[in-house]
DRENPA-3360 file (N, C-alpha, C; in nm, 2 decimals, always signed):
BEGIN
1 = MSEVFVEV = +17.60/+29.06/+5.97/+17.48/+29.08/+6.00/+17.38/+28.98/+5.91 ~ +17.28/+28.91/+6.01/+17.19/+28.82/+5.94/+17.09/+28.88/+5.84 ~ +17.04/+28.81/+5.75/+16.96/+28.87/+5.65/+16.83/+28.82/+5.71 ~ +16.73/+28.93/+5.71/+16.59/+28.90/+5.73/+16.50/+28.84/+5.61 ~ +16.47/+28.70/+5.62/+16.40/+28.67/+5.50/+16.25/+28.66/+5.52 ~ +16.20/+28.66/+5.65/+16.05/+28.67/+5.68/+16.04/+28.78/+5.78 ~ +15.94/+28.87/+5.76/+15.90/+28.96/+5.85/+15.74/+28.97/+5.87 ~ +15.72/+28.95/+6.01/+15.57/+28.94/+6.03/+15.55/+29.08/+6.11;
9 = RDLHRVFN = +15.45/+29.15/+6.05/+15.41/+29.28/+6.09/+15.29/+29.31/+6.14 ~ +15.28/+29.31/+6.27/+15.15/+29.35/+6.34/+15.03/+29.28/+6.28 ~ +15.06/+29.15/+6.30/+14.95/+29.06/+6.21/+14.83/+29.03/+6.33 ~ +14.71/+29.06/+6.25/+14.59/+29.05/+6.34/+14.49/+28.93/+6.28 ~ +14.41/+28.87/+6.33/+14.30/+28.78/+6.28/+14.19/+28.77/+6.37 ~ +14.07/+28.83/+6.34/+13.95/+28.83/+6.41/+13.85/+28.74/+6.34 ~ +13.80/+28.64/+6.44/+13.69/+28.55/+6.40/+13.57/+28.59/+6.48 ~ +13.47/+28.63/+6.43/+13.34/+28.64/+6.48/+13.34/+28.74/+6.62;
17 = GTRAVDGV = +13.43/+28.84/+6.60/+13.47/+28.92/+6.70/+13.57/+28.88/+6.81 ~ +13.62/+28.77/+6.79/+13.72/+28.72/+6.88/+13.87/+28.72/+6.81 ~ +13.95/+28.79/+6.90/+14.10/+28.82/+6.84/+14.18/+28.69/+6.85 ~ +14.19/+28.61/+6.75/+14.26/+28.48/+6.76/+14.41/+28.52/+6.74 ~ +14.43/+28.62/+6.67/+14.59/+28.67/+6.66/+14.56/+28.82/+6.68 ~ +14.66/+28.86/+6.79/+14.64/+28.99/+6.84/+14.77/+29.08/+6.83 ~ +14.81/+29.12/+6.70/+14.93/+29.21/+6.68/+15.08/+29.12/+6.69 ~ +15.08/+29.01/+6.64/+15.20/+28.95/+6.63/+15.29/+29.00/+6.54;
25 = SFTINRGE = +15.42/+29.01/+6.58/+15.53/+29.07/+6.51/+15.66/+28.98/+6.54 ~ +15.74/+28.94/+6.43/+15.85/+28.89/+6.45/+15.92/+28.88/+6.32 ~ +16.06/+28.86/+6.31/+16.15/+28.82/+6.19/+16.19/+28.70/+6.21 ~ +16.23/+28.64/+6.09/+16.31/+28.50/+6.08/+16.42/+28.56/+5.98 ~ +16.54/+28.48/+6.03/+16.65/+28.50/+5.94/+16.67/+28.42/+5.84 ~ +16.74/+28.44/+5.70/+16.76/+28.33/+5.62/+16.85/+28.23/+5.68 ~ +16.81/+28.09/+5.65/+16.91/+27.98/+5.71/+16.87/+27.96/+5.86 ~ +16.77/+28.00/+5.92/+16.74/+27.99/+6.05/+16.63/+27.90/+6.09;
33 = IFGLLGPN = +16.64/+27.80/+6.17/+16.53/+27.71/+6.23/+16.45/+27.80/+6.34 ~ +16.35/+27.85/+6.31/+16.27/+27.94/+6.39/+16.15/+27.85/+6.45 ~ +16.14/+27.83/+6.58/+16.03/+27.76/+6.64/+15.91/+27.85/+6.67 ~ +15.77/+27.82/+6.65/+15.68/+27.89/+6.68/+15.58/+27.79/+6.79 ~ +15.59/+27.81/+6.91/+15.51/+27.74/+7.01/+15.41/+27.80/+7.08 ~ +15.34/+27.70/+7.14/+15.22/+27.75/+7.21/+15.12/+27.66/+7.24 ~ +15.02/+27.66/+7.35/+14.92/+27.59/+7.38/+14.81/+27.57/+7.28 ~ +14.74/+27.49/+7.27/+14.61/+27.49/+7.20/+14.53/+27.61/+7.21;
41 = GAGKTTTI = +14.49/+27.69/+7.09/+14.40/+27.80/+7.10/+14.50/+27.94/+7.13 ~ +14.62/+27.92/+7.12/+14.72/+28.05/+7.16/+14.73/+28.12/+7.03 ~ +14.67/+28.07/+6.92/+14.67/+28.14/+6.79/+14.79/+28.10/+6.68 ~ +14.88/+28.00/+6.74/+14.98/+27.94/+6.65/+14.96/+27.91/+6.52 ~ +14.86/+27.82/+6.51/+14.82/+27.77/+6.38/+14.77/+27.87/+6.30 ~ +14.66/+27.96/+6.35/+14.62/+28.07/+6.26/+14.71/+28.15/+6.22 ~ +14.83/+28.19/+6.30/+14.94/+28.26/+6.25/+15.01/+28.19/+6.13 ~ +15.04/+28.06/+6.14/+15.10/+28.00/+6.04/+15.02/+27.99/+5.91;
49 = RMISTTLP = +14.90/+27.97/+5.92/+14.82/+27.98/+5.80/+14.82/+28.11/+5.73 ~ +14.82/+28.21/+5.80/+14.82/+28.35/+5.74/+14.97/+28.37/+5.68 ~ +15.07/+28.34/+5.73/+15.21/+28.34/+5.68/+15.23/+28.26/+5.57 ~ +15.16/+28.14/+5.55/+15.18/+28.05/+5.43/+15.05/+28.08/+5.31 ~ +14.99/+28.18/+5.33/+14.88/+28.22/+5.24/+14.76/+28.16/+5.24 ~ +14.75/+28.09/+5.34/+14.62/+28.00/+5.31/+14.49/+28.05/+5.40 ~ +14.52/+28.17/+5.47/+14.42/+28.22/+5.56/+14.43/+28.38/+5.54 ~ +14.34/+28.47/+5.50/+14.36/+28.61/+5.48/+14.36/+28.66/+5.61;
57 = MTSGDVVI = +14.45/+28.76/+5.62/+14.46/+28.85/+5.76/+14.36/+28.95/+5.77 ~ +14.33/+28.98/+5.90/+14.24/+29.11/+5.92/+14.31/+29.23/+5.88 ~ +14.42/+29.23/+5.94/+14.52/+29.35/+5.94/+14.66/+29.30/+5.96 ~ +14.76/+29.40/+5.91/+14.90/+29.37/+5.92/+14.93/+29.30/+5.78 ~ +15.07/+29.24/+5.80/+15.11/+29.19/+5.67/+15.23/+29.12/+5.70 ~ +15.28/+29.02/+5.61/+15.39/+28.92/+5.61/+15.46/+28.96/+5.49 ~ +15.59/+28.98/+5.49/+15.67/+28.98/+5.38/+15.78/+28.87/+5.38 ~ +15.78/+28.80/+5.28/+15.86/+28.67/+5.26/+15.96/+28.71/+5.15;
65 = GGHSVRER = +16.09/+28.70/+5.14/+16.17/+28.73/+5.04/+16.17/+28.85/+4.97 ~ +16.11/+28.96/+5.02/+16.05/+29.09/+4.96/+15.93/+29.09/+4.90 ~ +15.84/+28.98/+4.93/+15.73/+28.97/+4.87/+15.61/+28.99/+4.96 ~ +15.52/+29.06/+4.97/+15.41/+29.08/+5.05/+15.31/+28.96/+5.03 ~ +15.28/+28.90/+5.15/+15.18/+28.80/+5.14/+15.03/+28.85/+5.09 ~ +15.01/+28.95/+5.15/+14.88/+29.06/+5.12/+14.86/+29.09/+4.98 ~ +14.98/+29.14/+4.92/+14.97/+29.18/+4.78/+15.01/+29.09/+4.68 ~ +15.11/+29.01/+4.70/+15.16/+28.91/+4.61/+15.17/+28.78/+4.64;
73 = PAEVRRLI = +15.05/+28.72/+4.69/+15.05/+28.56/+4.75/+15.10/+28.46/+4.64 ~ +15.08/+28.48/+4.52/+15.13/+28.38/+4.42/+15.29/+28.37/+4.40 ~ +15.35/+28.49/+4.43/+15.49/+28.49/+4.43/+15.55/+28.43/+4.56 ~ +15.49/+28.45/+4.67/+15.53/+28.40/+4.80/+15.50/+28.24/+4.79 ~ +15.42/+28.20/+4.73/+15.39/+28.05/+4.72/+15.50/+27.99/+4.64 ~ +15.55/+28.05/+4.57/+15.67/+28.00/+4.48/+15.80/+27.96/+4.57 ~ +15.78/+28.05/+4.68/+15.89/+28.03/+4.77/+15.89/+27.94/+4.89 ~ +15.77/+27.89/+4.92/+15.74/+27.81/+5.03/+15.71/+27.68/+5.01;
81 = GVCPQEIA = +15.72/+27.60/+5.09/+15.70/+27.45/+5.11/+15.63/+27.41/+5.22 ~ +15.54/+27.32/+5.24/+15.46/+27.30/+5.36/+15.45/+27.15/+5.38 ~ +15.51/+27.11/+5.49/+15.49/+26.96/+5.54/+15.38/+26.97/+5.66 ~ +15.25/+26.93/+5.63/+15.16/+26.92/+5.73/+15.17/+26.82/+5.84 ~ +15.09/+26.85/+5.93/+15.10/+26.75/+6.03/+15.02/+26.62/+5.99 ~ +14.91/+26.63/+5.91/+14.85/+26.51/+5.85/+14.95/+26.45/+5.73 ~ +14.92/+26.32/+5.72/+14.99/+26.25/+5.62/+14.90/+26.28/+5.48 ~ +14.97/+26.37/+5.38/+14.90/+26.39/+5.27/+14.94/+26.32/+5.15;
89 = LYLELSAL = +14.92/+26.20/+5.13/+14.97/+26.10/+5.04/+14.88/+26.01/+5.00 ~ +14.90/+25.96/+4.87/+14.82/+25.87/+4.80/+14.88/+25.73/+4.85 ~ +14.80/+25.66/+4.95/+14.86/+25.53/+5.01/+14.87/+25.41/+4.89 ~ +14.80/+25.42/+4.81/+14.81/+25.31/+4.70/+14.92/+25.31/+4.58 ~ +14.97/+25.45/+4.58/+15.08/+25.50/+4.52/+15.21/+25.44/+4.58 ~ +15.32/+25.43/+4.48/+15.45/+25.41/+4.54/+15.51/+25.55/+4.59 ~ +15.60/+25.57/+4.67/+15.67/+25.67/+4.73/+15.72/+25.76/+4.60 ~ +15.78/+25.70/+4.50/+15.82/+25.77/+4.38/+15.71/+25.83/+4.33;
97 = DNLVFFGR = +15.60/+25.77/+4.29/+15.48/+25.82/+4.21/+15.42/+25.92/+4.30 ~ +15.41/+25.92/+4.42/+15.35/+26.01/+4.51/+15.44/+26.15/+4.47 ~ +15.57/+26.15/+4.48/+15.65/+26.26/+4.47/+15.66/+26.32/+4.32 ~ +15.63/+26.23/+4.24/+15.63/+26.25/+4.09/+15.50/+26.35/+4.08 ~ +15.39/+26.28/+4.13/+15.27/+26.35/+4.11/+15.24/+26.49/+4.17 ~ +15.31/+26.52/+4.29/+15.32/+26.63/+4.34/+15.41/+26.74/+4.28 ~ +15.53/+26.68/+4.22/+15.61/+26.75/+4.15/+15.56/+26.82/+4.03 ~ +15.45/+26.72/+3.98/+15.38/+26.77/+3.83/+15.29/+26.88/+3.87;
105 = MEGLSKAE = +15.21/+26.86/+3.98/+15.14/+26.97/+4.03/+15.20/+27.09/+4.06 ~ +15.33/+27.10/+4.09/+15.39/+27.23/+4.11/+15.44/+27.28/+3.97 ~ +15.42/+27.21/+3.87/+15.46/+27.25/+3.71/+15.59/+27.20/+3.65 ~ +15.64/+27.11/+3.74/+15.77/+27.03/+3.68/+15.73/+26.95/+3.56 ~ +15.83/+26.94/+3.47/+15.81/+26.84/+3.35/+15.83/+26.69/+3.43 ~ +15.78/+26.61/+3.35/+15.77/+26.46/+3.41/+15.93/+26.43/+3.45 ~ +16.03/+26.47/+3.34/+16.16/+26.41/+3.36/+16.22/+26.50/+3.49 ~ +16.19/+26.63/+3.52/+16.24/+26.68/+3.62/+16.18/+26.65/+3.77;
113 = AVRRAREN = +16.07/+26.61/+3.75/+15.98/+26.57/+3.88/+16.05/+26.43/+3.92 ~ +16.07/+26.33/+3.83/+16.12/+26.20/+3.85/+16.27/+26.23/+3.92 ~ +16.35/+26.31/+3.87/+16.47/+26.34/+3.90/+16.48/+26.40/+4.04 ~ +16.39/+26.52/+4.07/+16.38/+26.56/+4.21/+16.33/+26.47/+4.31 ~ +16.23/+26.38/+4.25/+16.18/+26.28/+4.36/+16.28/+26.19/+4.41 ~ +16.37/+26.15/+4.29/+16.48/+26.04/+4.33/+16.57/+26.11/+4.43 ~ +16.61/+26.24/+4.41/+16.69/+26.30/+4.50/+16.64/+26.33/+4.63 ~ +16.50/+26.36/+4.63/+16.45/+26.38/+4.77/+16.43/+26.25/+4.87;
121 = LELVGLAE = +16.40/+26.14/+4.79/+16.39/+26.00/+4.86/+16.53/+25.97/+4.89 ~ +16.63/+26.01/+4.83/+16.74/+25.97/+4.86/+16.80/+26.06/+5.01 ~ +16.76/+26.19/+5.00/+16.77/+26.29/+5.12/+16.71/+26.23/+5.23 ~ +16.58/+26.19/+5.23/+16.51/+26.12/+5.36/+16.55/+25.97/+5.38 ~ +16.63/+25.91/+5.30/+16.68/+25.79/+5.36/+16.58/+25.68/+5.30 ~ +16.49/+25.71/+5.18/+16.41/+25.60/+5.13/+16.42/+25.57/+4.99 ~ +16.54/+25.58/+4.94/+16.57/+25.56/+4.80/+16.55/+25.42/+4.75 ~ +16.57/+25.35/+4.85/+16.57/+25.20/+4.83/+16.41/+25.15/+4.84;
129 = RARHRVAK = +16.33/+25.24/+4.87/+16.18/+25.18/+4.89/+16.11/+25.26/+4.79 ~ +16.18/+25.34/+4.68/+16.10/+25.42/+4.61/+15.98/+25.37/+4.53 ~ +16.00/+25.22/+4.49/+15.89/+25.15/+4.42/+15.79/+25.10/+4.49 ~ +15.82/+25.12/+4.63/+15.71/+25.04/+4.72/+15.59/+25.12/+4.75 ~ +15.48/+25.06/+4.77/+15.37/+25.13/+4.80/+15.36/+25.20/+4.95 ~ +15.31/+25.32/+4.95/+15.33/+25.39/+5.08/+15.24/+25.33/+5.17 ~ +15.13/+25.25/+5.13/+15.04/+25.18/+5.23/+15.11/+25.08/+5.31 ~ +15.23/+25.05/+5.27/+15.30/+24.95/+5.35/+15.41/+25.01/+5.44;
137 = FSGGMKRR = +15.42/+25.15/+5.42/+15.51/+25.20/+5.52/+15.47/+25.23/+5.64 ~ +15.57/+25.23/+5.74/+15.53/+25.26/+5.88/+15.50/+25.41/+5.89 ~ +15.45/+25.45/+6.00/+15.42/+25.59/+6.02/+15.55/+25.67/+6.02 ~ +15.65/+25.64/+6.05/+15.78/+25.72/+6.05/+15.81/+25.74/+5.89 ~ +15.82/+25.64/+5.82/+15.84/+25.65/+5.70/+15.75/+25.72/+5.61 ~ +15.63/+25.73/+5.64/+15.52/+25.80/+5.56/+15.55/+25.95/+5.59 ~ +15.59/+25.98/+5.73/+15.63/+26.13/+5.76/+15.75/+26.15/+5.66 ~ +15.84/+26.06/+5.66/+15.95/+26.10/+5.57/+15.92/+26.14/+5.43;
145 = VNLAVSLM = +15.83/+26.05/+5.39/+15.77/+26.07/+5.23/+15.73/+26.22/+5.24 ~ +15.63/+26.24/+5.33/+15.56/+26.37/+5.37/+15.67/+26.50/+5.34 ~ +15.77/+26.48/+5.41/+15.88/+26.58/+5.40/+15.93/+26.59/+5.27 ~ +15.96/+26.49/+5.20/+16.01/+26.46/+5.07/+15.92/+26.53/+4.98 ~ +15.81/+26.52/+4.99/+15.69/+26.58/+4.91/+15.69/+26.74/+4.91 ~ +15.72/+26.80/+5.03/+15.72/+26.93/+5.07/+15.84/+27.01/+5.01 ~ +15.93/+26.92/+4.98/+16.06/+26.97/+4.91/+16.06/+26.95/+4.75 ~ +15.97/+26.94/+4.69/+15.96/+26.90/+4.54/+15.98/+27.04/+4.49;
153 = NRPELLFL = +15.94/+27.15/+4.53/+15.94/+27.27/+4.47/+16.07/+27.36/+4.51 ~ +16.16/+27.28/+4.58/+16.29/+27.35/+4.63/+16.25/+27.48/+4.71 ~ +16.18/+27.48/+4.82/+16.14/+27.58/+4.88/+16.27/+27.68/+4.95 ~ +16.24/+27.79/+4.96/+16.34/+27.88/+5.04/+16.30/+27.87/+5.19 ~ +16.17/+27.89/+5.21/+16.10/+27.87/+5.33/+16.04/+27.74/+5.35 ~ +16.05/+27.66/+5.44/+16.00/+27.53/+5.48/+15.92/+27.54/+5.61 ~ +15.79/+27.50/+5.59/+15.69/+27.50/+5.71/+15.69/+27.35/+5.77 ~ +15.73/+27.32/+5.88/+15.72/+27.20/+5.93/+15.62/+27.21/+6.03;
161 = DEPTVGVD = +15.51/+27.13/+6.05/+15.42/+27.13/+6.13/+15.41/+26.98/+6.21 ~ +15.44/+26.99/+6.32/+15.46/+26.86/+6.40/+15.52/+26.72/+6.32 ~ +15.65/+26.75/+6.27/+15.68/+26.66/+6.16/+15.71/+26.53/+6.23 ~ +15.74/+26.50/+6.36/+15.77/+26.38/+6.40/+15.66/+26.32/+6.49 ~ +15.53/+26.36/+6.49/+15.44/+26.30/+6.57/+15.40/+26.16/+6.55 ~ +15.43/+26.07/+6.64/+15.40/+25.92/+6.62/+15.49/+25.85/+6.55 ~ +15.62/+25.89/+6.54/+15.74/+25.82/+6.46/+15.82/+25.74/+6.54 ~ +15.89/+25.64/+6.50/+15.96/+25.56/+6.58/+16.11/+25.64/+6.59;
169 = PQSRNHIF = +16.20/+25.61/+6.69/+16.31/+25.67/+6.72/+16.41/+25.70/+6.59 ~ +16.41/+25.58/+6.52/+16.49/+25.59/+6.40/+16.44/+25.67/+6.29 ~ +16.32/+25.68/+6.26/+16.28/+25.79/+6.17/+16.29/+25.92/+6.23 ~ +16.27/+25.96/+6.35/+16.28/+26.08/+6.41/+16.42/+26.14/+6.41 ~ +16.52/+26.05/+6.43/+16.65/+26.09/+6.42/+16.69/+26.13/+6.27 ~ +16.64/+26.04/+6.20/+16.67/+26.07/+6.05/+16.61/+26.21/+6.00 ~ +16.48/+26.23/+6.07/+16.41/+26.36/+6.02/+16.50/+26.48/+6.07 ~ +16.53/+26.46/+6.20/+16.64/+26.56/+6.28/+16.76/+26.59/+6.16;
177 = DTIEGLRD = +16.82/+26.49/+6.13/+16.94/+26.49/+6.05/+16.90/+26.57/+5.89 ~ +16.79/+26.53/+5.87/+16.76/+26.60/+5.72/+16.72/+26.75/+5.76 ~ +16.65/+26.78/+5.85/+16.63/+26.92/+5.88/+16.75/+27.00/+5.91 ~ +16.83/+26.95/+5.99/+16.97/+27.04/+6.02/+17.05/+27.04/+5.89 ~ +17.04/+26.93/+5.79/+17.11/+26.93/+5.66/+17.06/+27.05/+5.59 ~ +16.92/+27.05/+5.59/+16.87/+27.17/+5.49/+16.89/+27.29/+5.55 ~ +16.91/+27.32/+5.69/+16.94/+27.46/+5.75/+17.07/+27.48/+5.71 ~ +17.17/+27.39/+5.70/+17.30/+27.41/+5.67/+17.32/+27.43/+5.54;
185 = EGMTILYT = +17.24/+27.41/+5.45/+17.25/+27.43/+5.30/+17.18/+27.58/+5.27 ~ +17.12/+27.63/+5.39/+17.09/+27.76/+5.38/+16.93/+27.78/+5.37 ~ +16.84/+27.67/+5.38/+16.70/+27.68/+5.38/+16.66/+27.74/+5.52 ~ +16.54/+27.82/+5.51/+16.50/+27.87/+5.63/+16.38/+27.79/+5.68 ~ +16.36/+27.76/+5.77/+16.24/+27.66/+5.83/+16.17/+27.72/+5.96 ~ +16.04/+27.72/+5.94/+15.96/+27.75/+6.04/+15.89/+27.62/+6.12 ~ +15.92/+27.61/+6.23/+15.91/+27.46/+6.30/+15.81/+27.48/+6.42 ~ +15.72/+27.39/+6.41/+15.61/+27.38/+6.52/+15.63/+27.23/+6.57;
193 = THYMEEAD = +15.60/+27.22/+6.71/+15.63/+27.09/+6.77/+15.56/+27.09/+6.92 ~ +15.52/+26.97/+6.95/+15.46/+26.97/+7.09/+15.58/+26.89/+7.18 ~ +15.71/+26.87/+7.12/+15.79/+26.82/+7.20/+15.91/+26.92/+7.23 ~ +15.91/+26.97/+7.35/+16.02/+27.07/+7.40/+16.16/+27.04/+7.38 ~ +16.21/+26.92/+7.39/+16.33/+26.86/+7.35/+16.36/+26.87/+7.21 ~ +16.28/+26.87/+7.13/+16.31/+26.89/+6.98/+16.32/+27.03/+6.96 ~ +16.26/+27.12/+7.02/+16.26/+27.26/+6.98/+16.39/+27.31/+7.04 ~ +16.44/+27.27/+7.14/+16.56/+27.29/+7.21/+16.68/+27.23/+7.13;
201 = RLCDRIAI = +16.67/+27.12/+7.08/+16.77/+27.07/+6.99/+16.77/+27.16/+6.87 ~ +16.69/+27.17/+6.78/+16.69/+27.21/+6.65/+16.68/+27.37/+6.62 ~ +16.60/+27.44/+6.73/+16.55/+27.57/+6.68/+16.69/+27.67/+6.72 ~ +16.70/+27.78/+6.63/+16.81/+27.88/+6.67/+16.73/+27.97/+6.76 ~ +16.61/+28.01/+6.73/+16.53/+28.09/+6.80/+16.39/+28.05/+6.82 ~ +16.32/+28.08/+6.93/+16.18/+28.03/+6.96/+16.09/+28.14/+6.97 ~ +15.98/+28.15/+6.93/+15.87/+28.24/+6.97/+15.75/+28.16/+7.05 ~ +15.71/+28.21/+7.18/+15.61/+28.13/+7.25/+15.48/+28.22/+7.23;
209 = MDNGRVVA = +15.37/+28.17/+7.18/+15.26/+28.23/+7.18/+15.17/+28.21/+7.31 ~ +15.07/+28.30/+7.33/+14.96/+28.27/+7.41/+14.87/+28.37/+7.41 ~ +14.73/+28.33/+7.40/+14.62/+28.45/+7.38/+14.64/+28.54/+7.27 ~ +14.70/+28.48/+7.17/+14.71/+28.56/+7.03/+14.83/+28.64/+7.02 ~ +14.90/+28.63/+7.11/+15.03/+28.72/+7.11/+15.14/+28.65/+7.16 ~ +15.27/+28.70/+7.11/+15.39/+28.65/+7.13/+15.44/+28.69/+7.27 ~ +15.46/+28.62/+7.37/+15.49/+28.64/+7.50/+15.64/+28.62/+7.53 ~ +15.73/+28.57/+7.44/+15.86/+28.55/+7.46/+15.92/+28.52/+7.33;
217 = LDSPRNLK = +16.04/+28.57/+7.31/+16.12/+28.52/+7.18/+16.25/+28.54/+7.21 ~ +16.34/+28.44/+7.20/+16.48/+28.43/+7.22/+16.54/+28.28/+7.17 ~ +16.67/+28.28/+7.19/+16.71/+28.14/+7.19/+16.69/+28.06/+7.28 ~ +16.68/+27.93/+7.25/+16.65/+27.83/+7.37/+16.73/+27.85/+7.49 ~ +16.84/+27.88/+7.49/+16.93/+27.89/+7.61/+16.89/+28.04/+7.68 ~ +16.86/+28.13/+7.61/+16.85/+28.28/+7.67/+16.70/+28.24/+7.74 ~ +16.62/+28.18/+7.67/+16.47/+28.16/+7.73/+16.49/+28.09/+7.86 ~ +16.57/+27.99/+7.88/+16.58/+27.91/+8.00/+16.67/+27.99/+8.09;
225 = ASIGDPDE = +16.77/+28.07/+8.06/+16.84/+28.17/+8.13/+16.75/+28.26/+8.19 ~ +16.63/+28.30/+8.13/+16.53/+28.39/+8.19/+16.49/+28.37/+8.32 ~ +16.46/+28.22/+8.34/+16.40/+28.18/+8.47/+16.50/+28.11/+8.57 ~ +16.62/+28.08/+8.53/+16.71/+28.02/+8.61/+16.83/+27.97/+8.54 ~ +16.91/+27.88/+8.59/+17.02/+27.82/+8.54/+17.00/+27.75/+8.40 ~ +17.04/+27.79/+8.30/+17.00/+27.72/+8.16/+17.07/+27.59/+8.15 ~ +17.15/+27.55/+8.22/+17.19/+27.40/+8.24/+17.10/+27.32/+8.32 ~ +17.02/+27.36/+8.39/+16.91/+27.30/+8.46/+16.78/+27.31/+8.44;
233 = VTLEDVFL = +16.73/+27.43/+8.39/+16.60/+27.45/+8.34/+16.56/+27.40/+8.21 ~ +16.44/+27.35/+8.20/+16.41/+27.31/+8.07/+16.32/+27.40/+8.00 ~ +16.31/+27.39/+7.87/+16.20/+27.47/+7.79/+16.06/+27.45/+7.84 ~ +16.03/+27.33/+7.88/+15.91/+27.30/+7.95/+15.88/+27.39/+8.06 ~ +15.98/+27.41/+8.13/+15.98/+27.51/+8.27/+15.95/+27.63/+8.21 ~ +16.01/+27.69/+8.12/+16.00/+27.80/+8.07/+15.83/+27.83/+7.99 ~ +15.79/+27.74/+7.93/+15.65/+27.74/+7.87/+15.55/+27.75/+7.98 ~ +15.57/+27.67/+8.08/+15.47/+27.65/+8.20/+15.48/+27.78/+8.26;
241 = NLTGRRLR = +15.60/+27.85/+8.30/+15.59/+27.96/+8.37/+15.53/+28.06/+8.29 ~ +15.55/+28.09/+8.14/+15.50/+28.19/+8.05/+15.33/+28.16/+8.04 ~ +15.28/+28.04/+8.04/+15.16/+28.01/+7.99/+15.07/+27.95/+8.10 ~ +15.15/+27.90/+8.19/+15.07/+27.82/+8.31/+14.99/+27.69/+8.24 ~ +15.02/+27.66/+8.12/+14.94/+27.54/+8.07/+15.05/+27.43/+7.99 ~ +15.03/+27.31/+8.00/+15.10/+27.22/+7.92/+15.07/+27.23/+7.79 ~ +15.18/+27.21/+7.72/+15.16/+27.21/+7.56/+15.05/+27.13/+7.51 ~ +15.03/+27.01/+7.55/+14.94/+26.93/+7.50/+14.80/+26.94/+7.55;
249 = DRG = +14.79/+27.02/+7.65/+14.65/+27.06/+7.69/+14.57/+27.09/+7.56 ~ +14.44/+27.03/+7.57/+14.33/+27.05/+7.45/+14.25/+27.16/+7.52 ~ +14.17/+27.22/+7.39/+14.06/+27.32/+7.44/+14.12/+27.47/+7.45;
% end
């Protein structure tokens, strides 16, 4: 039996009378890569913000590692790491100094922050560039540093929001390998992406949201099998069948 690590319970969020999230429930197992997909405006980002403690919920709750987000957010924050879509780095600092800074913000001693920073830069394939200024890095390298920063507190649950947007193929493959390695070591990962082939490759299960609700939840293969031959159907086909909209549509 898989151990449930994240339990989302009847989550609601209302903005000015509009139900942005309308009764979302799902579980994520420990050591699972769980994809959360949806067109813009589906409620995906709002859901993630509530799960990661940055947005209060109107009703419902989320339990992570036995801790309620509503009642014990500080305990939850100790368990999670967030790799945002935006590059959240100090460009004039070196990669190493960025990681040490954020590690110190997490309460690490300087020695421990330096040790973890070097380990994480090795993990993302940038150990040889540790002393180089981030301003000189390619977009893909910056995203790999972003990922390394999110691992400084050794999270049990990692949020990855569009981690490969605008990256070169080499960095993309390195990010994939890193994510799969983290999963194999037991980390639980909540993954969002606009690239269907990424979700198909990486995710053990996928929830698709539309109009504030989960409209489908299963493994990539089972989702494809629900509308045809899973060896012929793509996740893009499934997505369009369920939502009628392309994932990159705006508005």
